[in-house]
DOGUKE-167972 format. One record per residue (C-alpha): residue number from 1; z, y negated, x negated. Coordinates in Angstrom, 3 decimals, always signed. Example, Ala and Ser with C-alpha at 12.3 -4.5 7.8 and 13.67 -1.06 7.14 Angstrom:
# residues 2
1_+7.800_+4.500_-12.300
2_+7.140_+1.060_-13.670
This chain:
# residues 176
1_+13.867_+13.866_+8.151
2_+10.564_+13.848_+6.255
3_+7.480_+15.461_+7.782
4_+5.746_+18.295_+5.986
5_+2.066_+17.964_+5.139
6_+1.169_+20.405_+7.914
7_+3.185_+18.348_+10.385
8_+1.466_+15.149_+9.218
9_-1.926_+16.752_+9.931
10_-0.748_+17.871_+13.399
11_+0.603_+14.418_+14.233
12_-2.676_+12.805_+13.126
13_-4.553_+15.093_+15.555
14_-2.118_+14.171_+18.346
15_-2.580_+10.457_+17.633
16_+1.054_+9.904_+16.647
17_+0.099_+9.049_+13.040
18_-2.863_+6.925_+11.983
19_-4.652_+7.946_+8.796
20_-8.223_+6.735_+8.933
21_-10.318_+8.126_+7.432
22_-8.402_+11.418_+7.312
23_-9.250_+14.285_+4.952
24_-7.386_+17.594_+5.011
25_-8.001_+17.889_+1.239
26_-5.600_+14.981_+0.684
27_-2.646_+16.632_+2.452
28_+0.282_+17.539_+0.154
29_+3.371_+19.664_+0.926
30_+5.262_+16.622_+2.324
31_+2.886_+13.647_+1.963
32_-0.716_+12.501_+2.079
33_-2.631_+11.115_-0.925
34_-3.908_+7.631_-0.173
35_-6.726_+5.989_-2.104
36_-7.346_+2.553_-3.559
37_-9.662_+0.283_-1.592
38_-12.510_-1.644_-3.200
39_-10.921_-5.103_-3.507
40_-8.197_-6.455_-5.798
41_-6.500_-9.803_-6.059
42_-5.643_-10.645_-9.651
43_-2.854_-13.219_-9.657
44_-3.929_-15.824_-12.220
45_-0.881_-18.117_-12.329
46_+0.852_-18.179_-15.724
47_+4.107_-18.629_-13.840
48_+4.363_-17.500_-10.243
49_+5.989_-20.223_-8.175
50_+7.351_-18.652_-4.976
51_+7.324_-22.005_-3.123
52_+3.506_-22.121_-2.988
53_+0.494_-19.871_-2.529
54_-0.470_-18.140_-5.761
55_-3.778_-18.716_-7.504
56_-5.834_-15.565_-7.708
57_-9.200_-14.105_-8.588
58_-10.938_-11.788_-6.106
59_-12.171_-8.614_-7.810
60_-14.674_-6.275_-6.150
61_-14.319_-2.790_-7.610
62_-17.520_-0.958_-8.470
63_-18.099_+2.600_-9.618
64_-17.766_+1.274_-13.197
65_-14.139_+0.478_-12.403
66_-12.031_-2.481_-13.498
67_-9.518_-2.697_-16.335
68_-6.031_-3.818_-15.325
69_-4.188_-5.666_-18.090
70_-0.456_-5.653_-18.883
71_+1.668_-8.635_-17.871
72_-0.529_-9.333_-14.846
73_+0.084_-8.707_-11.181
74_-2.704_-7.141_-9.181
75_-2.708_-6.591_-5.453
76_-4.840_-3.807_-4.075
77_-5.054_-2.219_-0.661
78_-5.152_+1.312_+0.629
79_-8.609_+2.591_+1.454
80_-7.101_+4.284_+4.491
81_-5.566_+2.592_+7.482
82_-2.065_+4.082_+7.645
83_+0.870_+3.918_+10.021
84_+2.593_+5.097_+13.164
85_+4.432_+3.919_+16.264
86_+6.604_+7.030_+16.052
87_+7.313_+7.545_+12.332
88_+8.276_+5.263_+9.453
89_+5.891_+5.253_+6.499
90_+6.935_+5.289_+2.872
91_+4.290_+4.585_+0.223
92_+4.783_+5.467_-3.426
93_+2.554_+5.942_-6.437
94_+1.374_+9.373_-7.540
95_+3.136_+10.852_-10.564
96_-0.280_+11.393_-12.218
97_-0.933_+7.658_-11.971
98_+2.549_+6.786_-13.230
99_+2.072_+9.068_-16.227
100_-0.861_+6.953_-17.381
101_+1.219_+3.770_-17.111
102_+0.306_+2.310_-13.732
103_+3.112_+1.240_-11.418
104_+2.116_+1.276_-7.750
105_+4.321_-0.199_-5.035
106_+6.738_-1.924_-7.375
107_+9.236_-2.787_-4.624
108_+7.847_-2.610_-1.100
109_+7.524_+1.093_-0.364
110_+9.035_+1.230_+3.123
111_+6.896_+0.422_+6.166
112_+7.965_-0.420_+9.691
113_+7.432_+1.252_+13.032
114_+4.212_+0.036_+14.584
115_+2.606_-1.121_+11.349
116_-0.849_+0.485_+11.142
117_-3.138_-1.185_+8.651
118_-4.520_-1.127_+5.125
119_-1.347_-1.592_+3.052
120_-1.236_-4.093_+0.220
121_-0.364_-2.322_-3.027
122_+1.541_-3.972_-5.869
123_-0.052_-2.847_-9.144
124_+1.266_-3.366_-12.663
125_-0.213_-1.756_-15.792
126_+1.961_-0.842_-18.790
127_-1.140_-0.832_-20.987
128_-4.805_-1.470_-20.141
129_-6.004_+1.044_-17.565
130_-9.258_+1.336_-15.650
131_-9.070_+1.803_-11.882
132_-11.846_+2.836_-9.515
133_-12.514_+2.326_-5.822
134_-11.300_+5.236_-3.683
135_-9.339_+6.858_-6.527
136_-6.236_+8.740_-5.369
137_-3.507_+6.303_-6.335
138_-0.444_+7.087_-4.230
139_+1.251_+9.148_-1.556
140_+2.423_+8.234_+1.904
141_+5.172_+10.159_+3.640
142_+6.324_+9.898_+7.229
143_+9.951_+9.876_+8.305
144_+11.402_+10.606_+11.704
145_+13.438_+7.760_+13.184
146_+16.939_+8.558_+14.445
147_+18.104_+6.430_+17.364
148_+16.131_+4.128_+19.596
149_+14.240_+1.077_+18.437
150_+12.969_-1.674_+20.674
151_+11.115_-3.293_+17.796
152_+7.596_-2.637_+16.559
153_+6.310_-4.450_+13.494
154_+4.010_-7.397_+14.125
155_+5.061_-9.577_+11.185
156_+3.156_-11.857_+8.838
157_+1.457_-9.019_+6.936
158_+0.387_-7.095_+10.015
159_-3.158_-5.801_+10.420
160_-4.682_-6.862_+7.103
161_-7.845_-5.126_+5.914
162_-7.695_-6.402_+2.328
163_-4.877_-7.100_-0.167
164_-2.753_-10.085_+0.737
165_-0.648_-12.288_-1.506
166_+3.012_-13.027_-0.803
167_+3.912_-15.438_+1.958
168_+7.371_-15.996_+0.508
169_+6.495_-19.689_+0.193
170_+6.558_-19.944_+4.001
171_+10.139_-18.656_+4.121
172_+11.236_-20.938_+1.286
173_+9.641_-23.934_+3.020
174_+11.701_-23.145_+6.135
175_+15.023_-23.215_+4.257
176_+14.376_-26.299_+2.120
């Protein structure tokens, strides 16, 4: 069951959901608008090789913004720290952002119980588009968990403050 926006705000006040900083103006009927942080990683490899760390350029966003180019992968991060020990997060892009040709969260939209951090965002532009720090870029919803879970997330992407590239190469190294 998905939480309503009013319920999200209540659960933030109770400490069951982390949204920091929190602004009531960003509450939607059944989600919360999250914003883009001020750092991007632009993956610079011509061909991404999943068996090694990618090459990237660190981009600091300013109030002038930064133009994302097609056929490039950019990794951003949420401005807000988001998560919960009680609810599962789901991050998606805003329809307004999608309608100008920016894909946000290409594949990894589902969070885990216990994950509370600045989420890495997968960004892909259909055509050149300028992005700005702290622009509303997506929505996070919170889902009630049915059944008991002994597990809380503490995996390899836990507790990052800035965008982080894929660590798939570590998994592939283990199986080769």
